[in-house]
C-alpha positions in Angstrom: 83.5 115.2 29.7 86.2 116.1 28.1 87.7 117.9 25.6 91.0 116.7 24.1 93.2 117.3 21.2 92.7 114.1 18.3 95.7 112.3 16.8 94.4 109.2 15.8 93.0 109.7 12.4 91.1 106.3 12.6 89.1 106.8 15.6 88.5 110.1 13.8 87.6 109.1 10.9 85.4 105.9 11.9 83.3 108.4 14.0 82.7 111.1 10.7 81.7 108.3 8.3 78.9 107.7 10.6 75.5 108.4 9.1 74.5 110.8 11.3 77.3 113.1 10.8 79.1 112.4 7.1 76.3 114.0 5.5 77.2 117.3 7.8 80.6 117.3 7.3 81.5 115.7 4.1 81.4 118.0 0.9 79.5 117.1 -1.7 80.4 114.2 -4.2 83.0 112.8 -1.4 82.7 109.1 -1.5 82.2 107.7 2.5 84.8 104.7 2.0 87.7 107.0 0.5 86.4 110.2 3.3 89.8 111.5 4.8 89.6 114.0 7.8 91.3 117.5 6.9 94.7 117.5 8.0 94.9 121.6 8.0 93.9 122.3 12.0 93.6 120.5 15.0 90.7 118.2 16.2 89.2 118.2 19.1 87.3 114.4 20.5 84.1 115.8 23.1 84.4 112.6 25.4 82.1 112.1 27.3 82.9 108.4 29.6 85.4 107.2 27.3 83.0 107.3 24.3 83.7 110.0 21.5 80.2 112.1 21.1 81.2 114.7 19.1 84.0 116.7 17.4 85.1 120.7 17.3 87.4 121.4 13.8 89.7 124.6 14.7 91.6 125.6 11.6 93.2 129.1 10.9 90.9 131.8 8.9 93.4 134.4 8.5 96.8 135.6 11.0 95.3 136.5 13.7 91.6 134.1 13.3 90.2 130.9 13.7 87.5 129.4 12.5 85.5 125.8 14.6 83.3 123.4 13.4 81.8 121.5 16.4 79.9 118.6 15.6 77.5 116.4 18.4 75.8 113.4 18.0 72.0 114.1 18.3 72.1 112.4 21.4 74.2 114.6 23.1 73.0 118.0 21.7 72.0 119.5 24.8 75.6 119.5 26.0 76.7 121.7 23.6 76.7 125.0 26.5 79.2 122.7 28.6 81.2 121.8 25.2 81.6 125.1 24.6 82.6 126.2 28.1 85.3 123.5 27.3 86.3 125.0 24.3 86.7 128.6 25.5 88.4 127.1 28.5 91.2 125.2 26.5 91.0 128.4 23.9 92.4 129.8 27.3 95.1 127.3 28.4 96.8 127.9 24.6 97.0 132.0 24.8 94.3 132.8 23.1 92.3 135.2 25.2 89.5 136.2 23.0 87.2 134.9 20.9 84.7 136.6 18.3 81.9 134.2 17.5 79.1 134.4 14.7 76.4 132.5 14.2 75.5 131.4 11.4 71.4 133.1 10.6 69.6 129.9 11.0 70.7 129.2 14.3 69.9 132.7 15.7 68.0 131.0 18.6 70.8 129.6 20.4 
């Protein structure tokens, strides 16, 4: 499994407009045919055997914090712990050594 920065926005767009993903990531009223991924942050691709199985969108929240939004295809959700380990390793490599995590209330059983 590999976590890598995505610079191919067409690959990203094709992943994001899949039925399973689109309803999770799009705002109300967004039309699938005209959907474009956000460009105000960084996209990381989660690859397994060279197949894009998920993404993590990272964007600034304040001058010292970022938010991350992971999405994994249903058949790969059991890999989330490995994905988070790869994410924390990535953050450490780019010089971020402290990560505060807030889990939404509906996911407290994770």
